[in-house]
C-alpha positions as CSV (number, residue, x, y, z in Angstrom):
1,M,73.1,74.8,-94.9
2,S,71.2,72.3,-92.8
3,T,67.8,73.1,-91.7
4,R,66.9,71.5,-88.5
5,P,63.7,72.4,-86.8
6,T,64.1,74.2,-83.6
7,Y,61.9,73.2,-80.7
8,R,60.9,75.4,-77.9
9,H,61.3,74.1,-74.4
10,N,57.5,73.9,-73.8
11,E,57.0,71.7,-76.9
12,R,59.2,68.9,-75.8
13,G,56.5,66.3,-75.0
14,E,56.6,63.5,-72.4
15,T,58.8,60.5,-72.6
16,L,57.5,57.0,-72.6
17,V,59.0,56.4,-69.1
18,E,57.1,59.3,-67.6
19,V,53.8,58.1,-69.1
20,L,54.4,54.6,-67.8
21,V,55.2,55.9,-64.3
22,A,52.1,58.0,-64.2
23,L,50.0,55.0,-65.3
24,V,51.5,52.8,-62.6
25,L,50.8,55.4,-59.9
26,L,47.2,55.8,-61.1
27,G,46.7,52.0,-61.2
28,V,48.0,51.6,-57.6
29,A,45.7,54.4,-56.5
30,A,42.7,52.8,-58.3
31,V,43.4,49.4,-56.7
32,A,43.6,50.9,-53.2
33,I,40.3,52.8,-53.7
34,L,38.6,49.6,-55.0
35,A,40.0,47.5,-52.1
36,G,38.6,50.1,-49.6
37,L,35.2,50.1,-51.2
38,R,35.1,46.3,-51.2
39,L,36.1,46.3,-47.5
40,S,33.4,48.8,-46.6
41,V,30.7,46.8,-48.5
42,S,31.8,43.6,-46.7
43,T,31.9,45.2,-43.3
44,S,28.4,46.7,-43.9
45,D,27.1,43.3,-44.8
46,I,28.5,41.8,-41.6
47,H,27.1,44.6,-39.4
48,R,23.6,44.2,-41.1
49,K,23.6,40.5,-40.4
50,Q,24.7,41.0,-36.8
51,T,22.0,43.5,-36.2
52,T,19.4,41.3,-37.8
53,G,20.6,38.3,-35.8
54,G,20.5,40.2,-32.5
55,A,17.0,41.5,-33.1
56,Y,15.7,38.0,-34.1
57,A,17.5,36.4,-31.1
58,R,15.5,38.7,-28.8
59,S,12.3,38.0,-30.6
60,Y,13.0,34.2,-30.4
61,A,13.6,34.6,-26.6
62,E,10.2,36.4,-26.3
63,A,8.5,33.6,-28.3
64,I,10.0,31.0,-25.9
65,E,8.8,33.0,-22.8
66,R,5.3,33.2,-24.3
67,Y,5.3,29.5,-25.1
68,V,6.4,28.5,-21.6
69,A,3.8,30.8,-20.0
70,S,1.0,29.7,-22.3
71,A,0.5,26.2,-20.9
72,P,1.7,24.3,-17.8
73,G,3.1,21.4,-19.9
74,H,5.3,23.7,-22.1
75,Y,8.0,24.1,-19.5
76,V,10.6,21.4,-20.0
77,A,12.6,20.6,-16.9
78,C,16.4,20.4,-17.7
79,A,15.5,21.1,-21.3
80,P,17.8,19.4,-23.7
81,A,19.0,21.2,-26.8
82,N,16.3,22.4,-29.2
83,S,13.4,21.6,-26.8
84,Y,12.3,25.1,-27.6
85,A,13.2,25.0,-31.3
86,P,11.8,27.9,-33.4
87,A,9.1,25.6,-35.0
88,T,8.1,24.3,-31.5
89,V,7.5,27.7,-30.0
90,G,5.8,29.1,-33.1
91,F,8.8,31.2,-34.3
92,G,9.9,29.1,-37.2
93,T,8.4,31.2,-39.9
94,E,9.7,34.5,-38.3
95,L,13.3,33.9,-39.0
96,P,14.4,35.6,-42.2
97,P,15.9,33.6,-45.1
98,G,19.5,32.8,-44.5
99,F,19.3,32.6,-40.7
100,T,18.9,29.6,-38.3
101,G,17.9,29.6,-34.7
102,T,18.9,27.0,-32.1
103,Q,18.6,26.6,-28.4
104,A,21.4,25.0,-26.3
105,A,20.7,22.5,-23.5
106,A,19.4,24.3,-20.4
107,Q,21.6,25.0,-17.3
108,R,20.2,24.8,-13.8
109,V,20.0,28.0,-11.8
110,P,20.4,27.3,-8.1
111,P,17.4,28.4,-5.9
112,S,19.7,30.8,-4.0
113,G,20.9,32.4,-7.2
114,G,24.4,32.4,-8.5
115,L,25.9,31.0,-11.7
116,A,24.0,28.5,-13.8
117,G,25.5,25.0,-13.8
118,S,24.9,21.5,-15.1
119,C,21.3,20.4,-15.1
120,S,21.6,16.8,-14.1
121,G,17.9,16.0,-13.5
122,N,17.5,18.3,-10.5
123,D,15.6,21.2,-12.0
124,S,15.0,24.0,-9.5
125,G,12.2,25.7,-11.6
126,V,14.6,28.2,-13.1
127,Q,16.9,27.4,-15.9
128,Q,19.2,29.3,-18.2
129,V,18.7,28.7,-21.9
130,T,21.2,30.0,-24.5
131,I,19.6,31.0,-27.8
132,T,21.7,31.3,-31.0
133,V,20.7,33.0,-34.2
134,S,23.3,32.7,-36.9
135,S,23.5,33.5,-40.6
136,N,24.0,30.6,-42.9
137,D,27.3,32.0,-44.3
138,G,28.8,32.1,-40.8
139,R,29.4,35.9,-40.9
140,A,27.2,36.6,-37.9
141,V,26.4,34.6,-34.8
142,E,24.4,36.2,-32.1
143,E,23.8,34.5,-28.7
144,L,21.4,35.4,-25.9
145,A,21.1,33.8,-22.5
146,V,17.5,33.7,-21.1
147,L,16.3,32.7,-17.7
148,L,13.1,30.7,-17.9
149,R,11.0,30.1,-14.8
150,R,8.5,27.3,-14.4
151,P,5.0,28.8,-14.4
152,C,3.4,29.0,-10.9
153,S,0.6,26.7,-11.8
154,T,3.0,23.8,-12.0
155,M,5.0,24.5,-8.9
156,P,4.1,23.1,-5.5
157,V,4.7,26.4,-3.9
158,C,4.8,29.6,-5.9
159,T,7.0,32.2,-4.2
């Protein structure tokens, strides 16, 4: 008489294929979760840099306005690019590490108002200057357009 062990249905165990399928499913889920975490960290970094850049762009604009108002010779008619560079207006040390600030060439604002246009030597006393604060890794670039008015002490007629 042969003696074969008898197995109950609940003692059968799992097959190798079932274990491999479970591992593959868990691996795919883990990769998806890690990819989501990586994306959220990257997005958070970009938003932080954009917020920092925007705040420093406004502070840079205020530094330019204070600089222009502080002395008659500080207003530059038809200001070329970086005439109001951060170091010039006393803002160079304010920028956090990893950020740079620049100022684009000024555009002339017509005396009657309207859109700013090319400033070809005929400065009307009001100019639009675009300020850019950007992170060195290129993830955040914040621009701000500022209207600068020549101080009254240097204008023939102050209205």
